[in-house]
N, C-alpha and C positions, 0 to 999 in steps of 0.2 A: 504494500500500500504506500503511495507517495507520501513524503513528509510535507506537512503543511507549513508554510512560512509563518513566523510569529509576526503578526501585523500590529502589535502594540506600539512598537517604535515607529512604524510607518504612520500610524494615526497621530501619534504625538508630534511627529515631524510636520504633518499637515497643519496642525493647530499652531505650531511654532512659526512656520514660514508663511502660511496664508493668513494667519491671525485667528484669534479665538474670539468669536462674537460674544461669548459669555463674559469676556473681560470688561464689557460695558463701554458705552460712549464711542461705539464704532458702528458704521453702516455696512461693514463687510466682515468676512471671516467664516470659519467653520462653525456651523450651528449644531451639527451632530454627525457622528461617524460610527459605523458599526460593520463588522464582517458580514458577508452575505454571499449568495450565489451557490450553485451546486458544488463548485470547487472548494468551498469552505466546509463541506460535509465530508468527514474522513472516508466514508464508504463510497463517495462519488468523486474523490479528488482527482481521479484519472480523466474525468470528463472535461474539465476546464480548470483554469487558474482560479484561485479564490478572489473575491472582490471585497473592496471597501466601499460601502454605500455612504456617500458624503452629502449631507445637506449643507450647501454652500450659499452664502450671500455675497454678491448677487447670484441668482440661481444657476446661470450658465457662466463658467469661468470667463472673466473679461480678459483683455490682453495682458494686464499686469499679472493676474492670477495664472494665466497660461505660461507666462515667462517664468514664474516661480516653479510651476510644475515641471517645465522642461529642465530647469536648473537642478531639480531633485531627481532627474533621470527618467521622468515619465514621457511617454510618446503617445500622441493622440491616435485613435483608431476608430473604426466604426462602432465598436462595442464599449468604448470608454478609453481611459488613459492607462496604457500598459506600462509596467515597470519591469526592468530586466531581472529584478529579484524574484519574479514569479507571481505577481498579483496585478490587479487592475482596479482602477477607480471608476465608479459609476456615480453620476450626479442625477438622482431622481428628481422629477418635477415636484415642487412643493405642493402640498395639499392634494396630491394625486391618490394617496392611500397605498401607493406601490411599496413603499418602504415597510409599512406595517404588514402587508400581505406577504412580502418576501421573508420577513422575520418569522411569521407564523409557518410558512412553508419550510424554512430552514429548521425550525424546532421539530416539525413532523419528521423530516428526513433524517435528522440526527437521532430521533427516538424510536423510529419504526423501520426495521430492516426490510419488511415487505413493501412499504411505501417507497423506500429508496430503490428497491429492485424494480418496481413499476416505473419510477421516474427514469431510471437508467434505460429501460426498454423504450419508453416513448421518446426520450432524448435522442437515442441512437437512430430511431426510425424517422422522427419528424422535427427534431431540434429543440432548443431551449424554450421558446415561447409555448410550443405545444405541450411540453412536459410540465411547465409551470401551470398551464390551464388545466391539465388533466388532474393535477394534485391539489388544485385550489380548494375544491369542496371538502375533501378530507382534512386539509390543513385548517380550514375554517372550523370544521366540526371539532377537531382536536383542541383548537384554541378555546372554543366555547366550553369544552369540558374541563380543560386543565387550568386556564386563566379565568374564564367565566366572569363573574361579577367582582373579582378581587380588586381591580383598580377602583371601581365605584365605591366598594365597601371601605377602602382605605381613605378615600376623599370624604365620604360621609362621616367617618370617624373623626377626621381632622376638623370638620365643620360642626361637630356635635356641640350643642349648647349655644350655638349662634342664634340670636333672637331675630336676625334679619331674615326676610323671606327669600332665601337662596333656592336655586333649583338647577338640576342638571339640564344641559341643553345639547343641541347638535346630535351627533351619533349616539351618545349615551341616552338622551331623551327618547330617541327612536327605539332603542333596545328596551328601555323600561316600559314604553307604551306597548310594545309587542310581547313583552314578557320573556324575551330570550336574547342572548348575545348573537348578533347576526354577522359580525365581522370584527376583525382586529382594528383597533383605533390608534392613531398616532398620538392623540392627546385626549384629555377630557375637558369639556367646556362646562363652566358653571356661571349662571347669571345671578347677579347680586345688585342691590341698590347702591348708588354712589355713596350714600351717607353711612354705609356699613364698613367703609374701608378701614378705619382705625381698629374696629373690633376684629375684623378678618385678619388684618396684619398681626395683631397681638396673638390671635388664636394659632396662626400658622408658625410664627416665629417661636412661640413657646414649645412647639412640637418639632423644631429642627428643620423647618422648610427654608429654602432660599427663595426669595421673591425679587422679581425684576419688573419695574414699570416699563411698558413699551411706549416710548415717546418718539414720534417721527422716525420710525424705523430703527431705533436704537434702544439698547437696554440702559436703564439708569436705576440706581438704588431707589427702592420704594420707601422713601422716608417721609413722604408727604402725599396727600390724596391726589389722584389723577383727576383732571377736570375735562369736560367736553372741549374739543372733540375727542380727546384721548379717553380710552375706555378699557384698556387691557393691562393686565398684570400676569406674567408667567411665573408659576411656582413649581419648584422641584424638591423632591425628597429622595434620598438614596434608597429608601425602602418602597417607594411607589412602584407597584408591580406592573411590568410590561409596557406601559405607556411612557412617553417622553416627559410629559409635564401636565400640570393642571393649568388651564387657561381661564383666568378669572375675567369675566366680561361684565363690566359695570354699566348699569342702565338706569333710566328714570322709572321708578316704581312708585312715585309720589301719589298720595291721595288714594291709595288702593287701586291704582290704574297702571297697567303695563303700557309703555310707549315704545313703538318700533323705532329703534335707534336711527335707521336710515331715512325714516319719514315719521316724525313725531305725531303727525296728524292721524296715523294709524294706531288706534288704541283698543284695548279690551280691559274689562275688569280683571284685576289680578286674581280674584277667586276663580275665574274661568280658565285662565291660562296656566295656573299652578296646580298640577296634579300631584298626588302622593300615592306611592305603591304600598303593597302590604308590609314592606319592611320599614315604612316611614320615610322612604327616600323621595324627596320632591323632584319633579321634572316638568319641563316646559311642554305644554300641550303640543301634540304632533303637528297640527296644522300650522302652529306658530313657528315651530322649529323648521318646518318645510319652507316657510316664507323666507327665512334666512338662506336656506339651501338653494332657493330658486335663482340666486344671483341678482344681477342688476342690469339695467340697459347697457348693452355692449359687452357684458360679461356673462356668458351662458353658464348654466350649472356644470359643475365638475362631474366626471364619470361616477364617482362614488356617491354624489348627491342624486344623480339620476337613478342609481341603484336603490338608494334609500327611498326615493319617491315611489318607485315601482313596488317596493315592499310594503310601504305604509299607506299609500293612497287607497287601496281597496278596503282598509280597515276604518277609514274615516266615516263618521255618521253624516247625515245630510246637512246638519247645522255646520259642522266643521268644514265640509266641502264648500258650502255656500260662502262661508267666511273667507276661506283661502282663495276662492275664485274672485271675490270682490277685492281682496287685498292685492292680488296679483294684477287685477285690472287697473288699480291705482298706481302701483309702484313699478310694474313691468308689463305694460299693456301688450297684448298679443302673445303672451308667454305660451309656449307649447303645452305646458301642463294644464292650462285652462280647459282645453278640449278633453283631456283625459279625465277631468273632474266633472 
C-alpha cells in the first residue's frame, strides 16, 4: 500500500505564505484547509494523489497568490495545483457544500472497506466524478447516523439559559423541520436579536469559544456589538463536532416581529416564524429559511439550496406556500420557485 505524505507541514506552509485569514484584519488568506480526495484514503491511495481542500480568500487564487504557490513548488493543472511531493491543492467554491460532502465521503471510505471497494470499481470504470456520485447517498446516510444531531446539540448546549429568542436557521432549520439530518453542513446558522449580543458573547466566551465579528469582509475581535448593516459573528470551539463554525446572524426581532434583513418591509410575527422541536430546540420556520435560500436578483440559488427547496417545498402547508410565494414576488419577482409553489 502506498505511503501517504504527511500534509500537516504543507497546510501550515499555506497559512504561513498565503496568510491566515483567522489572524484578523485581512481580506485574504487561508480560511480552512483539510485533507481530502480518494488519494487520502489508505485503501485507495493507488488511485490518485491525496488532496488538500483549501478554502481561500479570494476564492480563486489571484496573481499574487499564484506566484506564492509557484514559489512553494506547486504547478497548476486541470484538477488543481500539483506538488512534486505527491499531493494536490483543490480550491472548492465557497458555499457550494462540496467540501462538506467530500469530508462525509472520505469518512465513509476510511471506515467501510466494502464502500471503498465499490468506489474503486466505479472509479476504474467511469472516473472520479462518477465514483463520488455513486457513494454520495451512503456517505450521507452514514453521516446522519454517526454525526447526526451532535453539532446542533453542542450549539444548543452552548446557548442554554439565553433568554433571547434565538433559533437555528438555514440547513439546520430545514433538518429540524423534516425531523432528520439530510446532508452534511459546512457550518450552523443561528438567528438572534441584535440586543442579545452582550449576553451571547458572555455565554460563549465562558465556554471557551473564539468569536470573530465579520466586518466588511474581514475578521475583527468581537469586543463591541455589531450594528447594521453588519450582522455576522463567526464562533468556533475545538470540540464543535464536524462543522467548521457557528454563524451567528443578528437581526431585528423588535416588538415581537421578525424583519427580513434584506427587505425590512417583509415581516411576520415572531411567534409564527419561531418553531420549537420536541427537544426544545428552536428553529426558523421552513418557508422563512427558504426565502433566504432563494437568493437575490442577479444571484440565483446555490445547488445545495435548490436541493433543500426540493426536499422541503412538498412539506409546506398552504399558508406557508402562500406566504413564500408572496415574499418571493416582492423580493425576487419571477423566481422559478414560485411556479413550483
